[in-house]
C-alpha positions as CSV (number, residue, x, y, z in Angstrom):
1,M,-24.3,216.6,72.6
2,A,-26.1,214.8,75.8
3,I,-24.3,211.8,74.9
4,E,-20.8,213.6,74.9
5,R,-21.6,215.1,78.1
6,R,-22.3,211.7,79.6
7,R,-19.3,210.4,78.3
8,V,-17.2,213.4,80.1
9,Q,-19.0,212.8,83.3
10,S,-18.0,209.3,83.0
11,L,-14.5,210.0,82.4
12,F,-14.5,212.3,85.6
13,A,-15.9,209.6,87.5
14,L,-13.5,207.2,86.3
15,T,-10.7,209.8,87.0
16,L,-11.7,210.8,90.5
17,G,-12.7,207.2,91.5
18,P,-9.3,205.5,90.9
19,A,-7.6,208.6,92.5
20,F,-9.5,208.6,95.8
21,V,-8.9,204.8,95.9
22,W,-5.4,205.3,95.6
23,V,-5.0,208.2,98.1
24,G,-7.3,205.8,100.4
25,I,-4.7,203.1,100.3
26,Q,-1.8,205.7,100.9
27,H,-3.3,206.4,104.4
28,F,-2.7,202.7,105.1
29,V,0.6,202.7,103.8
30,D,2.1,205.7,105.0
31,P,-0.1,206.9,107.8
32,A,2.6,209.1,109.2
33,F,2.5,211.5,106.1
34,F,-1.3,212.4,106.8
35,E,-1.1,212.5,111.1
36,P,0.6,216.0,111.2
37,I,-2.7,217.7,109.4
38,V,-5.2,216.3,111.6
39,P,-6.5,219.0,113.7
40,A,-5.4,218.6,117.3
41,V,-9.1,219.4,118.4
42,L,-10.2,216.1,117.1
43,G,-7.2,214.2,119.0
44,N,-6.0,210.7,117.9
45,P,-4.8,211.3,114.3
46,P,-3.9,207.8,113.6
47,F,-7.8,207.1,114.0
48,W,-8.8,209.9,111.9
49,V,-6.3,209.0,109.0
50,Y,-7.4,205.3,108.9
51,A,-11.0,206.5,109.1
52,S,-10.6,208.9,106.1
53,G,-8.5,206.4,104.1
54,V,-11.6,204.0,104.5
55,V,-14.1,206.7,103.5
56,E,-11.8,207.7,100.5
57,M,-11.6,204.1,99.2
58,A,-15.3,203.6,99.6
59,L,-16.0,206.9,97.9
60,G,-13.7,206.1,95.3
61,A,-15.2,202.7,94.5
62,G,-18.6,204.5,94.4
63,M,-17.3,206.7,91.6
64,I,-16.2,203.6,89.7
65,V,-19.4,201.7,90.1
66,R,-21.8,203.5,87.8
67,S,-25.0,202.6,89.9
68,S,-23.6,204.5,92.8
69,R,-22.3,207.4,91.3
70,R,-25.2,209.8,92.3
71,I,-25.0,209.1,96.0
72,A,-21.0,208.6,95.5
73,G,-20.7,212.1,93.9
74,Y,-22.7,214.1,96.6
75,S,-21.0,212.1,99.4
76,T,-17.5,213.0,97.9
77,A,-18.6,216.7,97.6
78,A,-19.3,216.4,101.2
79,F,-16.5,214.7,102.4
80,L,-14.1,217.2,100.2
81,V,-15.7,220.0,102.4
82,V,-15.1,218.7,105.6
83,L,-11.8,217.2,104.6
84,Y,-10.8,220.7,103.8
85,W,-10.4,221.5,107.6
86,A,-7.2,219.6,107.4
87,N,-5.9,221.5,104.6
88,L,-6.7,224.7,106.3
89,N,-5.3,223.5,109.5
90,M,-2.1,222.6,107.7
91,W,-1.9,226.3,105.9
92,L,-2.9,228.4,109.1
93,N,-0.5,226.4,111.5
94,E,2.3,226.0,108.9
95,I,2.4,222.3,109.1
96,P,5.1,220.8,106.9
97,L,4.3,217.4,104.9
98,S,7.4,215.6,104.5
99,G,9.5,218.4,105.7
100,T,8.4,221.1,103.5
101,T,6.0,223.8,104.4
102,F,3.9,225.0,101.4
103,S,3.8,228.7,100.4
104,T,0.8,230.6,100.3
105,P,0.3,230.2,96.5
106,A,0.7,226.4,96.9
107,H,-2.1,226.4,99.7
108,I,-4.4,228.6,97.5
109,A,-3.8,226.0,94.5
110,R,-4.6,223.3,96.7
111,A,-7.9,225.0,97.5
112,I,-8.6,225.8,94.0
113,A,-7.9,221.9,93.3
114,Q,-10.7,221.1,96.3
115,L,-13.1,223.3,94.8
116,V,-12.7,221.7,91.2
117,M,-13.0,218.2,92.7
118,I,-16.2,219.2,94.6
119,A,-17.4,220.7,91.5
120,M,-16.6,217.5,89.5
121,A,-18.2,215.3,92.1
122,V,-21.7,217.3,92.2
123,W,-21.5,217.3,88.1
124,I,-21.0,213.4,88.3
125,A,-24.1,213.3,90.9
126,Q,-26.3,215.5,89.0
127,R,-26.0,213.4,85.9
128,F,-27.9,210.8,87.7
129,D,-30.3,212.9,89.4
130,H,-31.8,213.3,85.9
131,I,-31.6,209.7,85.0
132,K,-33.7,209.3,88.5
133,Q,-36.1,212.2,87.3
134,E,-36.6,210.2,84.1
135,E,-37.2,207.0,85.7
136,K,-40.1,208.7,87.9
137,R,-41.9,210.0,84.7
138,V,-42.0,206.6,83.4
């Protein structure tokens, strides 16, 4: 059972990791796509788009590399909590992406997806908490 759980956690990490790397790269390929949802109070949307792209690529790489999954998992969860501000900004201010404004159910689905990714990231990190605790006992 424990082996199966570890395999699923690794599968999640190897799914989430490349997805984050890909999205991070997209921040550089098409920054104009992401700029409208940067909260105005932050100013300088290009900076925040590029900065978040770098963070997403680093977090994704951290998920892929087994030895860094613990810190990458917790960091990814924290990043997703902070990043939700942009999604909430998009929802509350009805900001379109690629000319399309999302419906309320679509925003709710995005929020649920964000919560699922946060849960996945924490679960991945917790697997490595157990390993750290076992190492301390030895």
